[in-house]
N, CA and C atoms of all chains as a GROMACS GRO file, in nm:
protein
  600
    1MET      N    1  -6.366  -2.396  -1.228
    1MET     CA    2  -6.410  -2.387  -1.088
    1MET      C    3  -6.379  -2.517  -1.016
    2GLU      N    4  -6.315  -2.502  -0.900
    2GLU     CA    5  -6.286  -2.621  -0.820
    2GLU      C    6  -6.413  -2.676  -0.759
    3LEU      N    7  -6.426  -2.807  -0.761
    3LEU     CA    8  -6.545  -2.868  -0.703
    3LEU      C    9  -6.542  -2.855  -0.551
    4VAL      N   10  -6.425  -2.881  -0.491
    4VAL     CA   11  -6.410  -2.868  -0.347
    4VAL      C   12  -6.302  -2.763  -0.323
    5SER      N   13  -6.343  -2.643  -0.290
    5SER     CA   14  -6.247  -2.535  -0.271
    5SER      C   15  -6.224  -2.508  -0.124
    6TYR      N   16  -6.128  -2.421  -0.096
    6TYR     CA   17  -6.102  -2.377   0.041
    6TYR      C   18  -6.228  -2.321   0.104
    7ASP      N   19  -6.299  -2.237   0.026
    7ASP     CA   20  -6.420  -2.175   0.080
    7ASP      C   21  -6.524  -2.280   0.117
    8TRP      N   22  -6.533  -2.384   0.034
    8TRP     CA   23  -6.630  -2.490   0.061
    8TRP      C   24  -6.599  -2.555   0.194
    9TRP      N   25  -6.472  -2.587   0.219
    9TRP     CA   26  -6.434  -2.651   0.345
    9TRP      C   27  -6.456  -2.557   0.464
   10THR      N   28  -6.427  -2.428   0.443
   10THR     CA   29  -6.449  -2.331   0.552
   10THR      C   30  -6.596  -2.328   0.591
   11GLN      N   31  -6.682  -2.321   0.488
   11GLN     CA   32  -6.825  -2.318   0.517
   11GLN      C   33  -6.871  -2.448   0.581
   12PHE      N   34  -6.817  -2.560   0.534
   12PHE     CA   35  -6.855  -2.691   0.587
   12PHE      C   36  -6.819  -2.702   0.735
   13PHE      N   37  -6.696  -2.661   0.770
   13PHE     CA   38  -6.655  -2.670   0.911
   13PHE      C   39  -6.725  -2.565   0.998
   14ARG      N   40  -6.759  -2.449   0.940
   14ARG     CA   41  -6.835  -2.350   1.016
   14ARG      C   42  -6.972  -2.407   1.052
   15TRP      N   43  -7.033  -2.472   0.954
   15TRP     CA   44  -7.165  -2.534   0.975
   15TRP      C   45  -7.157  -2.644   1.081
   16LEU      N   46  -7.055  -2.731   1.069
   16LEU     CA   47  -7.036  -2.836   1.170
   16LEU      C   48  -7.011  -2.777   1.309
   17HIS      N   49  -6.933  -2.669   1.312
   17HIS     CA   50  -6.899  -2.604   1.439
   17HIS      C   51  -7.026  -2.550   1.508
   18VAL      N   52  -7.112  -2.485   1.431
   18VAL     CA   53  -7.235  -2.428   1.488
   18VAL      C   54  -7.328  -2.541   1.534
   19ILE      N   55  -7.343  -2.644   1.452
   19ILE     CA   56  -7.430  -2.757   1.489
   19ILE      C   57  -7.378  -2.824   1.616
   20SER      N   58  -7.247  -2.850   1.623
   20SER     CA   59  -7.189  -2.913   1.742
   20SER      C   60  -7.206  -2.824   1.864
   21GLY      N   61  -7.186  -2.693   1.843
   21GLY     CA   62  -7.199  -2.599   1.954
   21GLY      C   63  -7.341  -2.596   2.010
   22ILE      N   64  -7.440  -2.605   1.923
   22ILE     CA   65  -7.579  -2.608   1.970
   22ILE      C   66  -7.605  -2.739   2.045
   23MET      N   67  -7.551  -2.849   1.993
   23MET     CA   68  -7.565  -2.978   2.063
   23MET      C   69  -7.508  -2.967   2.206
   24TRP      N   70  -7.392  -2.903   2.218
   24TRP     CA   71  -7.324  -2.890   2.348
   24TRP      C   72  -7.398  -2.793   2.439
   25ILE      N   73  -7.411  -2.667   2.397
   25ILE     CA   74  -7.469  -2.565   2.484
   25ILE      C   75  -7.618  -2.590   2.506
   26GLY      N   76  -7.683  -2.651   2.408
   26GLY     CA   77  -7.824  -2.689   2.426
   26GLY      C   78  -7.840  -2.782   2.544
   27HIS      N   79  -7.753  -2.883   2.552
   27HIS     CA   80  -7.760  -2.976   2.664
   27HIS      C   81  -7.717  -2.909   2.796
   28LEU      N   82  -7.616  -2.822   2.787
   28LEU     CA   83  -7.573  -2.749   2.908
   28LEU      C   84  -7.690  -2.670   2.966
   29TRP      N   85  -7.762  -2.602   2.879
   29TRP     CA   86  -7.875  -2.522   2.925
   29TRP      C   87  -7.990  -2.612   2.969
   30TYR      N   88  -8.007  -2.726   2.904
   30TYR     CA   89  -8.109  -2.822   2.951
   30TYR      C   90  -8.079  -2.861   3.096
   31PHE      N   91  -7.953  -2.896   3.123
   31PHE     CA   92  -7.916  -2.936   3.260
   31PHE      C   93  -7.946  -2.824   3.359
   32ASN      N   94  -7.903  -2.701   3.326
   32ASN     CA   95  -7.910  -2.591   3.422
   32ASN      C   96  -8.046  -2.523   3.430
   33PHE      N   97  -8.117  -2.516   3.318
   33PHE     CA   98  -8.246  -2.447   3.317
   33PHE      C   99  -8.362  -2.542   3.346
   34THR      N  100  -8.345  -2.670   3.313
   34THR     CA  101  -8.458  -2.763   3.323
   34THR      C  102  -8.435  -2.875   3.424
   35GLN      N  103  -8.331  -2.955   3.401
   35GLN     CA  104  -8.317  -3.077   3.482
   35GLN      C  105  -8.285  -3.047   3.630
   36THR      N  106  -8.176  -2.971   3.654
   36THR     CA  107  -8.133  -2.946   3.792
   36THR      C  108  -8.241  -2.876   3.876
   37PRO      N  109  -8.306  -2.769   3.824
   37PRO     CA  110  -8.410  -2.705   3.907
   37PRO      C  111  -8.532  -2.794   3.929
   38THR      N  112  -8.556  -2.890   3.838
   38THR     CA  113  -8.676  -2.974   3.849
   38THR      C  114  -8.656  -3.094   3.939
   39MET      N  115  -8.532  -3.142   3.951
   39MET     CA  116  -8.504  -3.265   4.027
   39MET      C  117  -8.565  -3.266   4.168
   40PRO      N  118  -8.550  -3.157   4.247
   40PRO     CA  119  -8.608  -3.161   4.382
   40PRO      C  120  -8.760  -3.176   4.383
   41LYS      N  121  -8.826  -3.139   4.271
   41LYS     CA  122  -8.973  -3.145   4.266
   41LYS      C  123  -9.021  -3.284   4.223
   42ILE      N  124  -8.930  -3.368   4.172
   42ILE     CA  125  -8.970  -3.499   4.123
   42ILE      C  126  -8.979  -3.597   4.241
   43PRO      N  127  -9.090  -3.674   4.251
   43PRO     CA  128  -9.100  -3.772   4.359
   43PRO      C  129  -8.980  -3.868   4.357
   44ALA      N  130  -8.930  -3.902   4.477
   44ALA     CA  131  -8.806  -3.981   4.489
   44ALA      C  132  -8.810  -4.109   4.406
   45GLU      N  133  -8.926  -4.175   4.400
   45GLU     CA  134  -8.933  -4.303   4.328
   45GLU      C  135  -8.921  -4.284   4.176
   46LEU      N  136  -8.942  -4.162   4.128
   46LEU     CA  137  -8.932  -4.136   3.983
   46LEU      C  138  -8.794  -4.086   3.941
   47ARG      N  139  -8.715  -4.039   4.038
   47ARG     CA  140  -8.585  -3.979   4.004
   47ARG      C  141  -8.490  -4.075   3.931
   48PRO      N  142  -8.490  -4.205   3.967
   48PRO     CA  143  -8.400  -4.294   3.894
   48PRO      C  144  -8.423  -4.293   3.743
   49ALA      N  145  -8.544  -4.261   3.698
   49ALA     CA  146  -8.570  -4.255   3.554
   49ALA      C  147  -8.482  -4.148   3.489
   50ILE      N  148  -8.466  -4.036   3.561
   50ILE     CA  149  -8.380  -3.928   3.509
   50ILE      C  150  -8.233  -3.972   3.515
   51VAL      N  151  -8.191  -4.019   3.634
   51VAL     CA  152  -8.049  -4.047   3.656
   51VAL      C  153  -8.002  -4.167   3.572
   52ARG      N  154  -8.088  -4.268   3.556
   52ARG     CA  155  -8.044  -4.389   3.486
   52ARG      C  156  -8.068  -4.385   3.335
   53TYR      N  157  -8.168  -4.310   3.291
   53TYR     CA  158  -8.202  -4.314   3.149
   53TYR      C  159  -8.176  -4.182   3.075
   54ILE      N  160  -8.230  -4.071   3.129
   54ILE     CA  161  -8.214  -3.942   3.058
   54ILE      C  162  -8.070  -3.891   3.071
   55LEU      N  163  -8.017  -3.892   3.195
   55LEU     CA  164  -7.886  -3.831   3.221
   55LEU      C  165  -7.772  -3.894   3.140
   56PRO      N  166  -7.759  -4.028   3.134
   56PRO     CA  167  -7.649  -4.084   3.055
   56PRO      C  168  -7.655  -4.045   2.908
   57GLU      N  169  -7.777  -4.044   2.852
   57GLU     CA  170  -7.794  -4.009   2.711
   57GLU      C  171  -7.760  -3.861   2.688
   58ALA      N  172  -7.813  -3.776   2.778
   58ALA     CA  173  -7.787  -3.632   2.765
   58ALA      C  174  -7.638  -3.603   2.779
   59LEU      N  175  -7.571  -3.672   2.874
   59LEU     CA  176  -7.427  -3.650   2.894
   59LEU      C  177  -7.345  -3.698   2.776
   60PHE      N  178  -7.393  -3.801   2.706
   60PHE     CA  179  -7.322  -3.850   2.586
   60PHE      C  180  -7.317  -3.740   2.480
   61TRP      N  181  -7.436  -3.686   2.446
   61TRP     CA  182  -7.441  -3.582   2.341
   61TRP      C  183  -7.374  -3.454   2.388
   62PHE      N  184  -7.381  -3.426   2.519
   62PHE     CA  185  -7.320  -3.307   2.580
   62PHE      C  186  -7.168  -3.310   2.564
   63ARG      N  187  -7.106  -3.420   2.608
   63ARG     CA  188  -6.959  -3.419   2.608
   63ARG      C  189  -6.901  -3.437   2.468
   64TRP      N  190  -6.968  -3.517   2.384
   64TRP     CA  191  -6.915  -3.531   2.248
   64TRP      C  192  -6.948  -3.409   2.163
   65GLY      N  193  -7.056  -3.340   2.198
   65GLY     CA  194  -7.084  -3.210   2.134
   65GLY      C  195  -6.972  -3.112   2.165
   66ALA      N  196  -6.926  -3.112   2.292
   66ALA     CA  197  -6.816  -3.026   2.334
   66ALA      C  198  -6.689  -3.061   2.256
   67MET      N  199  -6.661  -3.189   2.244
   67MET     CA  200  -6.540  -3.233   2.172
   67MET      C  201  -6.546  -3.190   2.025
   68ALA      N  202  -6.661  -3.215   1.962
   68ALA     CA  203  -6.675  -3.180   1.820
   68ALA      C  204  -6.667  -3.029   1.800
   69THR      N  205  -6.722  -2.952   1.894
   69THR     CA  206  -6.718  -2.805   1.882
   69THR      C  207  -6.574  -2.756   1.888
   70LEU      N  208  -6.496  -2.811   1.982
   70LEU     CA  209  -6.356  -2.769   1.995
   70LEU      C  210  -6.276  -2.804   1.869
   71ILE      N  211  -6.290  -2.928   1.823
   71ILE     CA  212  -6.210  -2.973   1.708
   71ILE      C  213  -6.248  -2.895   1.582
   72THR      N  214  -6.380  -2.884   1.554
   72THR     CA  215  -6.421  -2.812   1.433
   72THR      C  216  -6.387  -2.663   1.444
   73GLY      N  217  -6.389  -2.609   1.567
   73GLY     CA  218  -6.353  -2.468   1.586
   73GLY      C  219  -6.206  -2.443   1.556
   74LEU      N  220  -6.120  -2.534   1.602
   74LEU     CA  221  -5.976  -2.518   1.575
   74LEU      C  222  -5.948  -2.532   1.425
   75ILE      N  223  -6.015  -2.629   1.362
   75ILE     CA  224  -5.997  -2.647   1.216
   75ILE      C  225  -6.045  -2.522   1.143
   76LEU      N  226  -6.159  -2.469   1.184
   76LEU     CA  227  -6.215  -2.349   1.120
   76LEU      C  228  -6.120  -2.230   1.133
   77ALA      N  229  -6.066  -2.210   1.254
   77ALA     CA  230  -5.973  -2.098   1.275
   77ALA      C  231  -5.847  -2.115   1.189
   78TRP      N  232  -5.803  -2.240   1.176
   78TRP     CA  233  -5.684  -2.269   1.094
   78TRP      C  234  -5.714  -2.241   0.947
   79LEU      N  235  -5.831  -2.288   0.899
   79LEU     CA  236  -5.870  -2.264   0.759
   79LEU      C  237  -5.884  -2.114   0.732
   80ASN      N  238  -5.931  -2.040   0.833
   80ASN     CA  239  -5.947  -1.895   0.816
   80ASN      C  240  -5.813  -1.822   0.826
   81GLY      N  241  -5.710  -1.894   0.869
   81GLY     CA  242  -5.576  -1.835   0.874
   81GLY      C  243  -5.549  -1.751   0.996
   82TYR      N  244  -5.637  -1.758   1.098
   82TYR     CA  245  -5.613  -1.672   1.215
   82TYR      C  246  -5.601  -1.750   1.346
   83LEU      N  247  -5.566  -1.879   1.336
   83LEU     CA  248  -5.557  -1.961   1.458
   83LEU      C  249  -5.459  -1.900   1.559
   84VAL      N  250  -5.339  -1.867   1.513
   84VAL     CA  251  -5.236  -1.814   1.604
   84VAL      C  252  -5.274  -1.674   1.651
   85ASN      N  253  -5.322  -1.588   1.557
   85ASN     CA  254  -5.363  -1.452   1.595
   85ASN      C  255  -5.470  -1.455   1.703
   86ALA      N  256  -5.565  -1.548   1.688
   86ALA     CA  257  -5.675  -1.557   1.784
   86ALA      C  258  -5.624  -1.610   1.918
   87LEU      N  259  -5.538  -1.711   1.915
   87LEU     CA  260  -5.489  -1.769   2.040
   87LEU      C  261  -5.409  -1.667   2.121
   88LYS      N  262  -5.344  -1.573   2.052
   88LYS     CA  263  -5.273  -1.467   2.127
   88LYS      C  264  -5.362  -1.342   2.141
   89LEU      N  265  -5.493  -1.363   2.129
   89LEU     CA  266  -5.597  -1.261   2.155
   89LEU      C  267  -5.580  -1.135   2.069
   90GLY      N  268  -5.517  -1.153   1.953
   90GLY     CA  269  -5.501  -1.040   1.863
   90GLY      C  270  -5.412  -0.930   1.917
   91ILE      N  271  -5.337  -0.962   2.024
   91ILE     CA  272  -5.250  -0.860   2.084
   91ILE      C  273  -5.141  -0.822   1.984
   92GLY      N  274  -5.133  -0.692   1.955
   92GLY     CA  275  -5.035  -0.643   1.858
   92GLY      C  276  -5.088  -0.638   1.716
   93ASP      N  277  -5.204  -0.702   1.691
   93ASP     CA  278  -5.260  -0.706   1.556
   93ASP      C  279  -5.352  -0.586   1.527
   94HIS      N  280  -5.405  -0.525   1.634
   94HIS     CA  281  -5.503  -0.416   1.622
   94HIS      C  282  -5.620  -0.458   1.534
   95ASN      N  283  -5.666  -0.579   1.557
   95ASN     CA  284  -5.780  -0.632   1.481
   95ASN      C  285  -5.879  -0.693   1.580
   96GLY      N  286  -5.992  -0.624   1.596
   96GLY     CA  287  -6.090  -0.668   1.695
   96GLY      C  288  -6.146  -0.806   1.669
   97LYS      N  289  -6.146  -0.848   1.542
   97LYS     CA  290  -6.198  -0.982   1.511
   97LYS      C  291  -6.114  -1.090   1.578
   98PHE      N  292  -5.980  -1.073   1.569
   98PHE     CA  293  -5.891  -1.172   1.632
   98PHE      C  294  -5.907  -1.172   1.784
   99THR      N  295  -5.921  -1.051   1.842
   99THR     CA  296  -5.936  -1.041   1.988
   99THR      C  297  -6.066  -1.105   2.032
  100ALA      N  298  -6.176  -1.072   1.961
  100ALA     CA  299  -6.307  -1.125   1.998
  100ALA      C  300  -6.311  -1.277   1.981
  101ILE      N  301  -6.269  -1.327   1.866
  101ILE     CA  302  -6.275  -1.472   1.842
  101ILE      C  303  -6.175  -1.543   1.935
  102GLY      N  304  -6.064  -1.476   1.967
  102GLY     CA  305  -5.965  -1.534   2.057
  102GLY      C  306  -6.021  -1.554   2.197
  103PHE      N  307  -6.090  -1.452   2.248
  103PHE     CA  308  -6.154  -1.467   2.380
  103PHE      C  309  -6.258  -1.579   2.374
  104GLY      N  310  -6.333  -1.584   2.264
  104GLY     CA  311  -6.432  -1.691   2.248
  104GLY      C  312  -6.365  -1.827   2.251
  105MET      N  313  -6.251  -1.838   2.182
  105MET     CA  314  -6.180  -1.967   2.177
  105MET      C  315  -6.128  -2.008   2.314
  106TRP      N  316  -6.071  -1.912   2.387
  106TRP     CA  317  -6.016  -1.946   2.519
  106TRP      C  318  -6.126  -1.981   2.619
  107ILE      N  319  -6.235  -1.902   2.616
  107ILE     CA  320  -6.347  -1.935   2.705
  107ILE      C  321  -6.402  -2.073   2.669
  108GLY      N  322  -6.417  -2.099   2.539
  108GLY     CA  323  -6.466  -2.230   2.494
  108GLY      C  324  -6.374  -2.343   2.535
  109ALA      N  325  -6.242  -2.318   2.527
  109ALA     CA  326  -6.145  -2.423   2.564
  109ALA      C  327  -6.153  -2.453   2.714
  110ILE      N  328  -6.170  -2.347   2.795
  110ILE     CA  329  -6.186  -2.368   2.941
  110ILE      C  330  -6.312  -2.451   2.967
  111MET      N  331  -6.420  -2.416   2.896
  111MET     CA  332  -6.546  -2.489   2.915
  111MET      C  333  -6.532  -2.635   2.871
  112TRP      N  334  -6.461  -2.659   2.761
  112TRP     CA  335  -6.435  -2.796   2.714
  112TRP      C  336  -6.359  -2.875   2.819
  113PHE      N  337  -6.257  -2.810   2.879
  113PHE     CA  338  -6.179  -2.874   2.986
  113PHE      C  339  -6.271  -2.909   3.103
  114ASN      N  340  -6.356  -2.814   3.141
  114ASN     CA  341  -6.449  -2.838   3.252
  114ASN      C  342  -6.540  -2.958   3.224
  115VAL      N  343  -6.585  -2.970   3.100
  115VAL     CA  344  -6.674  -3.081   3.064
  115VAL      C  345  -6.600  -3.214   3.079
  116TRP      N  346  -6.483  -3.223   3.018
  116TRP     CA  347  -6.416  -3.353   3.009
  116TRP      C  348  -6.337  -3.391   3.135
  117PHE      N  349  -6.292  -3.293   3.211
  117PHE     CA  350  -6.205  -3.325   3.325
  117PHE      C  351  -6.267  -3.295   3.462
  118LEU      N  352  -6.382  -3.229   3.465
  118LEU     CA  353  -6.449  -3.206   3.594
  118LEU      C  354  -6.592  -3.261   3.593
  119ILE      N  355  -6.672  -3.220   3.494
  119ILE     CA  356  -6.813  -3.262   3.495
  119ILE      C  357  -6.827  -3.412   3.469
  120TRP      N  358  -6.768  -3.461   3.360
  120TRP     CA  359  -6.787  -3.601   3.320
  120TRP      C  360  -6.730  -3.699   3.424
  121PRO      N  361  -6.606  -3.683   3.472
  121PRO     CA  362  -6.556  -3.778   3.573
  121PRO      C  363  -6.642  -3.781   3.699
  122ASN      N  364  -6.694  -3.664   3.741
  122ASN     CA  365  -6.778  -3.660   3.861
  122ASN      C  366  -6.917  -3.717   3.835
  123GLN      N  367  -6.970  -3.692   3.715
  123GLN     CA  368  -7.102  -3.748   3.682
  123GLN      C  369  -7.097  -3.900   3.675
  124LYS      N  370  -6.981  -3.955   3.637
  124LYS     CA  371  -6.968  -4.102   3.634
  124LYS      C  372  -6.984  -4.160   3.774
  125LYS      N  373  -6.936  -4.087   3.874
  125LYS     CA  374  -6.955  -4.132   4.013
  125LYS      C  375  -7.102  -4.119   4.053
  126VAL      N  376  -7.166  -4.006   4.012
  126VAL     CA  377  -7.307  -3.984   4.046
  126VAL      C  378  -7.395  -4.093   3.985
  127MET      N  379  -7.363  -4.132   3.861
  127MET     CA  380  -7.446  -4.232   3.791
  127MET      C  381  -7.412  -4.374   3.832
  128GLY      N  382  -7.302  -4.391   3.908
  128GLY     CA  383  -7.264  -4.525   3.950
  128GLY      C  384  -7.181  -4.600   3.847
  129VAL      N  385  -7.136  -4.531   3.742
  129VAL     CA  386  -7.049  -4.595   3.642
  129VAL      C  387  -6.915  -4.627   3.706
  130VAL      N  388  -6.870  -4.534   3.793
  130VAL     CA  389  -6.746  -4.553   3.869
  130VAL      C  390  -6.786  -4.573   4.016
  131PRO      N  391  -6.733  -4.678   4.082
  131PRO     CA  392  -6.770  -4.701   4.221
  131PRO      C  393  -6.729  -4.583   4.311
  132ALA      N  394  -6.818  -4.544   4.402
  132ALA     CA  395  -6.788  -4.435   4.494
  132ALA      C  396  -6.875  -4.449   4.618
  133SER      N  397  -6.821  -4.403   4.732
  133SER     CA  398  -6.898  -4.406   4.858
  133SER      C  399  -7.006  -4.297   4.852
  134PRO      N  400  -7.109  -4.305   4.938
  134PRO     CA  401  -7.213  -4.201   4.938
  134PRO      C  402  -7.156  -4.060   4.957
  135GLU      N  403  -7.050  -4.049   5.041
  135GLU     CA  404  -6.987  -3.917   5.062
  135GLU      C  405  -6.922  -3.869   4.932
  136GLU      N  406  -6.854  -3.963   4.865
  136GLU     CA  407  -6.788  -3.927   4.738
  136GLU      C  408  -6.891  -3.889   4.632
  137VAL      N  409  -7.005  -3.958   4.633
  137VAL     CA  410  -7.112  -3.926   4.536
  137VAL      C  411  -7.165  -3.786   4.562
  138ASN      N  412  -7.185  -3.751   4.689
  138ASN     CA  413  -7.234  -3.616   4.722
  138ASN      C  414  -7.134  -3.509   4.680
  139ALA      N  415  -7.005  -3.535   4.708
  139ALA     CA  416  -6.901  -3.439   4.669
  139ALA      C  417  -6.894  -3.427   4.517
  140ALA      N  418  -6.907  -3.541   4.449
  140ALA     CA  419  -6.901  -3.542   4.302
  140ALA      C  420  -7.019  -3.464   4.243
  141ARG      N  421  -7.139  -3.484   4.304
  141ARG     CA  422  -7.259  -3.413   4.255
  141ARG      C  423  -7.240  -3.261   4.269
  142ARG      N  424  -7.183  -3.220   4.382
  142ARG     CA  425  -7.161  -3.077   4.406
  142ARG      C  426  -7.060  -3.020   4.306
  143THR      N  427  -6.947  -3.090   4.289
  143THR     CA  428  -6.844  -3.040   4.196
  143THR      C  429  -6.898  -3.032   4.053
  144ALA      N  430  -6.966  -3.139   4.011
  144ALA     CA  431  -7.021  -3.141   3.875
  144ALA      C  432  -7.123  -3.030   3.858
  145GLY      N  433  -7.210  -3.011   3.958
  145GLY     CA  434  -7.314  -2.908   3.950
  145GLY      C  435  -7.257  -2.768   3.944
  146LEU      N  436  -7.158  -2.740   4.031
  146LEU     CA  437  -7.098  -2.606   4.033
  146LEU      C  438  -7.022  -2.579   3.904
  147THR      N  439  -6.951  -2.680   3.854
  147THR     CA  440  -6.877  -2.662   3.728
  147THR      C  441  -6.973  -2.638   3.613
  148SER      N  442  -7.085  -2.709   3.614
  148SER     CA  443  -7.186  -2.690   3.511
  148SER      C  444  -7.240  -2.546   3.515
  149ARG      N  445  -7.258  -2.493   3.637
  149ARG     CA  446  -7.304  -2.355   3.652
  149ARG      C  447  -7.197  -2.255   3.604
  150VAL      N  448  -7.070  -2.285   3.632
  150VAL     CA  449  -6.962  -2.199   3.583
  150VAL      C  450  -6.968  -2.194   3.430
  151ASN      N  451  -6.988  -2.310   3.367
  151ASN     CA  452  -6.996  -2.315   3.222
  151ASN      C  453  -7.118  -2.239   3.169
  152THR      N  454  -7.230  -2.245   3.242
  152THR     CA  455  -7.348  -2.168   3.201
  152THR      C  456  -7.317  -2.019   3.205
  153MET      N  457  -7.249  -1.977   3.311
  153MET     CA  458  -7.208  -1.837   3.324
  153MET      C  459  -7.116  -1.798   3.207
  154LEU      N  460  -7.018  -1.884   3.179
  154LEU     CA  461  -6.921  -1.854   3.073
  154LEU      C  462  -6.984  -1.860   2.934
  155SER      N  463  -7.093  -1.936   2.918
  155SER     CA  464  -7.155  -1.947   2.786
  155SER      C  465  -7.211  -1.813   2.738
  156VAL      N  466  -7.244  -1.723   2.831
  156VAL     CA  467  -7.300  -1.593   2.793
  156VAL      C  468  -7.194  -1.508   2.720
  157PRO      N  469  -7.078  -1.480   2.784
  157PRO     CA  470  -6.975  -1.406   2.708
  157PRO      C  471  -6.918  -1.487   2.591
  158LEU      N  472  -6.915  -1.619   2.602
  158LEU     CA  473  -6.865  -1.703   2.491
  158LEU      C  474  -6.946  -1.676   2.364
  159LEU      N  475  -7.077  -1.686   2.375
  159LEU     CA  476  -7.162  -1.669   2.257
  159LEU      C  477  -7.154  -1.527   2.205
  160TYR      N  478  -7.141  -1.431   2.298
  160TYR     CA  479  -7.125  -1.292   2.253
  160TYR      C  480  -6.996  -1.279   2.171
  161ALA      N  481  -6.885  -1.332   2.224
  161ALA     CA  482  -6.755  -1.318   2.155
  161ALA      C  483  -6.759  -1.383   2.017
  162MET      N  484  -6.820  -1.499   2.008
  162MET     CA  485  -6.825  -1.572   1.881
  162MET      C  486  -6.907  -1.495   1.777
  163VAL      N  487  -7.028  -1.453   1.817
  163VAL     CA  488  -7.118  -1.386   1.721
  163VAL      C  489  -7.068  -1.246   1.689
  164PHE      N  490  -7.016  -1.179   1.791
  164PHE     CA  491  -6.961  -1.045   1.773
  164PHE      C  492  -6.845  -1.048   1.674
  165ALA      N  493  -6.757  -1.147   1.689
  165ALA     CA  494  -6.641  -1.158   1.601
  165ALA      C  495  -6.684  -1.181   1.457
  166ALA      N  496  -6.789  -1.261   1.439
  166ALA     CA  497  -6.831  -1.297   1.304
  166ALA      C  498  -6.908  -1.183   1.236
  167HIS      N  499  -6.983  -1.107   1.314
  167HIS     CA  500  -7.077  -1.013   1.251
  167HIS      C  501  -7.044  -0.865   1.269
  168PHE      N  502  -6.966  -0.832   1.372
  168PHE     CA  503  -6.938  -0.690   1.395
  168PHE      C  504  -6.823  -0.643   1.308
  169TYR      N  505  -6.721  -0.729   1.296
  169TYR     CA  506  -6.602  -0.689   1.220
  169TYR      C  507  -6.610  -0.738   1.076
  170MET      N  508  -6.898  -1.730   4.620
  170MET     CA  509  -6.898  -1.782   4.482
  170MET      C  510  -6.997  -1.897   4.467
  171GLU      N  511  -6.996  -1.987   4.567
  171GLU     CA  512  -7.084  -2.102   4.558
  171GLU      C  513  -7.231  -2.060   4.566
  172SER      N  514  -7.261  -1.961   4.653
  172SER     CA  515  -7.400  -1.916   4.665
  172SER      C  516  -7.445  -1.849   4.537
  173LEU      N  517  -7.353  -1.778   4.471
  173LEU     CA  518  -7.385  -1.716   4.342
  173LEU      C  519  -7.420  -1.825   4.239
  174LEU      N  520  -7.339  -1.930   4.237
  174LEU     CA  521  -7.360  -2.036   4.138
  174LEU      C  522  -7.480  -2.123   4.172
  175ASN      N  523  -7.521  -2.127   4.298
  175ASN     CA  524  -7.639  -2.205   4.333
  175ASN      C  525  -7.767  -2.140   4.281
  176SER      N  526  -7.759  -2.010   4.253
  176SER     CA  527  -7.875  -1.940   4.198
  176SER      C  528  -7.858  -1.926   4.047
  177LEU      N  529  -7.952  -1.981   3.972
  177LEU     CA  530  -7.943  -1.975   3.826
  177LEU      C  531  -7.951  -1.832   3.776
  178SER      N  532  -8.041  -1.753   3.834
  178SER     CA  533  -8.056  -1.614   3.788
  178SER      C  534  -7.929  -1.534   3.817
  179ALA      N  535  -7.868  -1.558   3.935
  179ALA     CA  536  -7.743  -1.488   3.968
  179ALA      C  537  -7.632  -1.530   3.871
  180THR      N  538  -7.632  -1.657   3.832
  180THR     CA  539  -7.533  -1.707   3.736
  180THR      C  540  -7.545  -1.633   3.602
  181ILE      N  541  -7.669  -1.618   3.556
  181ILE     CA  542  -7.693  -1.550   3.428
  181ILE      C  543  -7.652  -1.403   3.437
  182ILE      N  544  -7.686  -1.337   3.548
  182ILE     CA  545  -7.649  -1.196   3.566
  182ILE      C  546  -7.496  -1.183   3.566
  183ALA      N  547  -7.428  -1.277   3.635
  183ALA     CA  548  -7.281  -1.276   3.635
  183ALA      C  549  -7.227  -1.293   3.492
  184GLY      N  550  -7.292  -1.378   3.413
  184GLY     CA  551  -7.252  -1.397   3.273
  184GLY      C  552  -7.269  -1.269   3.193
  185LEU      N  553  -7.377  -1.197   3.217
  185LEU     CA  554  -7.401  -1.070   3.146
  185LEU      C  555  -7.299  -0.965   3.188
  186VAL      N  556  -7.265  -0.962   3.316
  186VAL     CA  557  -7.164  -0.867   3.365
  186VAL      C  558  -7.029  -0.898   3.300
  187LEU      N  559  -6.994  -1.027   3.295
  187LEU     CA  560  -6.869  -1.068   3.230
  187LEU      C  561  -6.868  -1.026   3.083
  188THR      N  562  -6.985  -1.035   3.019
  188THR     CA  563  -6.994  -0.997   2.877
  188THR      C  564  -6.966  -0.849   2.858
  189VAL      N  565  -7.022  -0.765   2.944
  189VAL     CA  566  -6.999  -0.620   2.934
  189VAL      C  567  -6.850  -0.590   2.955
  190ILE      N  568  -6.790  -0.656   3.055
  190ILE     CA  569  -6.646  -0.638   3.078
  190ILE      C  570  -6.566  -0.680   2.955
  191LEU      N  571  -6.608  -0.794   2.896
  191LEU     CA  572  -6.539  -0.846   2.778
  191LEU      C  573  -6.542  -0.746   2.662
  192VAL      N  574  -6.657  -0.681   2.643
  192VAL     CA  575  -6.669  -0.582   2.534
  192VAL      C  576  -6.563  -0.474   2.549
  193PHE      N  577  -6.547  -0.424   2.670
  193PHE     CA  578  -6.449  -0.317   2.694
  193PHE      C  579  -6.306  -0.369   2.677
  194VAL      N  580  -6.282  -0.492   2.722
  194VAL     CA  581  -6.147  -0.549   2.709
  194VAL      C  582  -6.112  -0.570   2.562
  195ILE      N  583  -6.210  -0.621   2.484
  195ILE     CA  584  -6.185  -0.642   2.340
  195ILE      C  585  -6.152  -0.508   2.273
  196HIS      N  586  -6.233  -0.406   2.303
  196HIS     CA  587  -6.208  -0.275   2.242
  196HIS      C  588  -6.073  -0.217   2.284
  197ALA      N  589  -6.036  -0.239   2.412
  197ALA     CA  590  -5.908  -0.186   2.461
  197ALA      C  591  -5.791  -0.254   2.391
  198ILE      N  592  -5.799  -0.389   2.375
  198ILE     CA  593  -5.688  -0.462   2.312
  198ILE      C  594  -5.682  -0.430   2.162
  199ALA      N  595  -5.799  -0.420   2.099
  199ALA     CA  596  -5.803  -0.403   1.954
  199ALA      C  597  -5.770  -0.260   1.910
  200ALA      N  598  -5.778  -0.165   2.002
  200ALA     CA  599  -5.758  -0.023   1.965
  200ALA      C  600  -5.616   0.004   1.918
   0.00000   0.00000   0.00000
């Protein structure tokens, strides 16, 4: 018996993928279900505590969770031998698992792009990490907020596609 | 689109609608 087999690595990366995904989507839902709706109710003098202390920490785990989820997901699909089948959405394969996991992968990749190229650069302006005028900060807050909501919307079919692919087929 | 996204409940409903559409698309492609 091999001490470290293919199956062992598959299970290891699946476990890492799920843990990273919870780190990512957990923070996404924290932002959308808890932080954003609560901010207007917080007295103005207390808001800096969220923006200066909670938000940078939450965004750290959020964006690196997204990165780890994407990388471990691609490795997992490669180890499972269906990376290419999934990326082409199982078209021509007549295998629902490839189609389902493929949609999950593409939705996840779009969400990863949104995190790293829309939400994070704009949040840096909101937090003052990157210099910006008050108008630019307002525009950045709006773009980051709307993109975060798009990702929340996409997380619903994403999770369905992932779990459906793993358990239905 | 923006008004839909400004409402959290509307966002979730849109996600559920997308999921139902996705189910049919997956079945159509996989058939």
